[in-house]
N, C-alpha and C positions, 0 to 999 in steps of 0.2 A: 600462589598468586602470580599473575603475569602482567607486566607493564604494557599498556596499550594506549591508543589515543583515539578520541572521537574525530573521525575524518569528515563526517557529513551528517546532517540532521535534516529530515525531510517529512513533510506532510503531503497528503494526497486528498485535498478537499473534495474533489469530484472523483468518485470511485471509477477506476479504469482510465482516467485521464492523466496528464503529466504531473510530475512532482512539483512542489513549491519548496525550494531550499530555505532553511530557517537559520537565522543567526543566534537564536536562543529559543528555548521552549521549556515548559514545565512538563515533565513526564508524570502524568496523572494515571490513576488506576484504570480509568476507562480508555486511555490512549491519549495521544497528543491532542491538544485543543484544535478543533477545526479539521482534524484528520478524518477523511472519509465520512463527512456529514451530508454530502450531496450524492444523488444517484439518479441515473436515467432509467426510466422504466418503459418498456415497450407496451403496445396495446394489448398484448397477450398477458400482461402482468409480470413478465419475466424481466429481471434486471438486464440492462444493456451492458454487455461485457466486451472486453477488448478482443477476445478470440473470435467473436461473431461480428464485431463492428470495428475492424482495425483502423478505420479512419478516425476514430476517437483519439488515437495516438497523436494526431496532428493538432489537437486542441490544446493551446497553451492556457494555463490556469494561473491566476494571481489572487491575492487577497487584499482587500481594503477594509481593515477592521473585520467585521463579520460578513461583509459583502463579498460574494464570489465575482471575480472579474475574468471573463472568458474571451479569448482571442482565437479565432479559427476561420478558415475560408477567406472570403473577400469582404465580409461584413465588418463594421466597426466594432470595437470592444463592447461587450455586453456586461452591465453591472447588475447583479442579481442579489438583492438583500434577502435574508431569511424570511419566509412567509410568516404572516401573523397567525396567532392562534385561531383566528376565524377562517383561515384558508381551508380549501377542500382537503379532507383527510385522504391518504392513500396508503393502505397497508402494503409493505414491501417484504419479500421473503429472501433472506440471505442465509445460506447454510442451514436450511430447514427451520429457521426462526423467522417469525413474522413480526415486523417492527412497525410502529405507528409513525408514519411520516406525513408531511403536508406538501401539497403541490405548489410549485412556484408560480409567479405571474405568467399570464398568457404569452407575453413577449419572449420569455425564456423558452417556453415549450415550442413556439414557432421557430425560434433560432435553431434549436437542436434538431427539430424535425426536418428543417431544410438542409442542415448540414449532413444528416445521416440518410436522408432520402426516404424516411418513413415517419409515421406519427409516433412521437415519444413524449413522455412527461418528465420534467425535472422535479425531483422530490427532495425535500430537506428533512433530515432527522435531527431534531433538537437533542443536545447532549443529555438532557434530563428526561428524554422520552422513555416511557415504559414499554416493554415488549407487549405486543398485542396478544401473542400466545407463544408457545414453544418453551424450550429449556430456559431456566433463569440464569442470571449472570453469576450464580453461586459457583458454577463450574469454572475454575480459574483457567482452564484450557480453551475456553470459548470467549470470544469478544462479545460484548453486549451491544455493539454497534455494527456499522456497515463493513468493518474490516473483515468480519466473518470468523476466521479460524482462531485468531488471538489478537489482543490489542496492539502488539508490537512485532515487527519483523526486523531482525538484525543480520547484517551481512558483513563479510570481512574482505578487505582489499587483497589480502594474500590469497584467498580462495579464488578471487576473480583473476589475479595474475596467473595462477596455476591453470585455470580454464583457458585463458587467452594463449598461454604457451602451447597447450594442446591443440587449440584451434589453428595456430600458426603452423604447427607441424603437419596439419592436414591441408594447408594452403587456404584456410578460411580467414576472413577478416575478424579482427578483435571485436568484442562487444563491450559496452559500457555497463556500469553498475545500474544504470536506469532501467535495464532489462528486468531487474529483480525487485524493484519497488520496495526497497528497504526504508524503514524509519531511521535507523541508526546504521552508519557505516563505520567500521572499526579498522584502524590501521595498526599493523604490527602483528607479530606472532607467525606461526606456521600455517600453511594452507589447511583449511577445514579443522583447525584446532577447536572452533566453536562447537563442533559435534560433541566434544567432551566437557563443555562448560556446565557448571551447575548454577552459578551466579555470575552476574556482571555488574560492577559498579561503574557508572559513567557520570562524571560531574558529581552532583549531589543526589542523584537517583541510583536506585539499586533494582536490578531485574532478576527474576528467576527464569532460567532457560527451560522451556517446556519440552520442546522436541524439534527435530529438523523439519524444514518446510519442503513438502513435495511440490515440485514445479509443474505448471500446466503450459499449454500452448501459448499463453500470453507472452512468455519469454521469447517466442519466435517472431514477435511483431516489432519491427524497428520503431522505437518511440519517436523518431523525428519524421519519418516518411510514411509510416503506416504499412510499409511493405512486409510481407510474411515470407519466411524461409524456414529451412529445417534446423538451423542453428540458433542458439547454442544447445538446444535440447538433445539433438542427435549425439553430440559429443559427450554431454553429461551422462546420457544413458549408458555409455560404455564403462563408466567408472564410479558413478554416483547413485546407482540404483540400490535402494534399501526398502525392504518391506513393501514391495510393489510400487514404490514411487521413486522419482528422480529428485534427489535432494540438493538444495543449495540455500544456505542461510538457516536461521533458527527462529522459531516463534518464542515470544517471551511475554511475561507480565510483570508489572511493577510491584515490588514488595516494599519499597520506600520511595515516596514521591519526592521530586526535587528538580531543580533547574539544570539543564544541559546546554552546553555551547560547543560548537566545533572547536577543536583544540584542547578540550578538557582531557585530563588523564582518565584512563579507564583501567580497571583491574578485574581479571577473570579468575574465578575459583573453579578448579576442575572437580568433576565428580569423583568420588572415592570408590 
């Protein structure tokens, strides 16, 4: 076992937009409540992702109960409640799974269409929504929601410190943890020790570590400005390439639900 601390706890209510820091959350089997329950969908039916629409990084997100609060561009804040059961259905496909979502009010669709310069829909996935088709949630390595690959992503500050040391040696600017879109940020331990974890207890919750997270070009988008560059993916490729992917952080699932707060003690159990 290893003594660690929960340094940060984050939800991403709108997939591909900024994080919302949390002071407390219950880690549920399906993911943090209100994490990745909204999604922008293009007219083609494809999800709007950060790598194709980097301006989405400039959209600040907040929560007022279940209502999504959006601030971006020159418009006043937009408050979007979850659509009612009578709202227009919109199947959305994430990681080859089609999920039953509902379209938000027209004002929200106009807001994001103007922001991104193309027609898009804002869709909401209720946490109790059943998949329209595709693999079931019986596979613990697959999220049953908009997160896609797994319900949780865990990253460690020591690994980021190691990366920023390498970036500095190349004359590159440091990057923040917000590049990696973690739900839990863990302080303590050695760089990339998470690769060898089997379990992690954090607060009252316990996680099974599934596998390392392969990183995509989303990490090259500055989450404050929307500008795109080669880092940190270029540097990570030099020393973090495994099984055809560039790894940073680990996917996880809950094996014991419970409350987590920043500052809580965490304990990692290594694989044998």
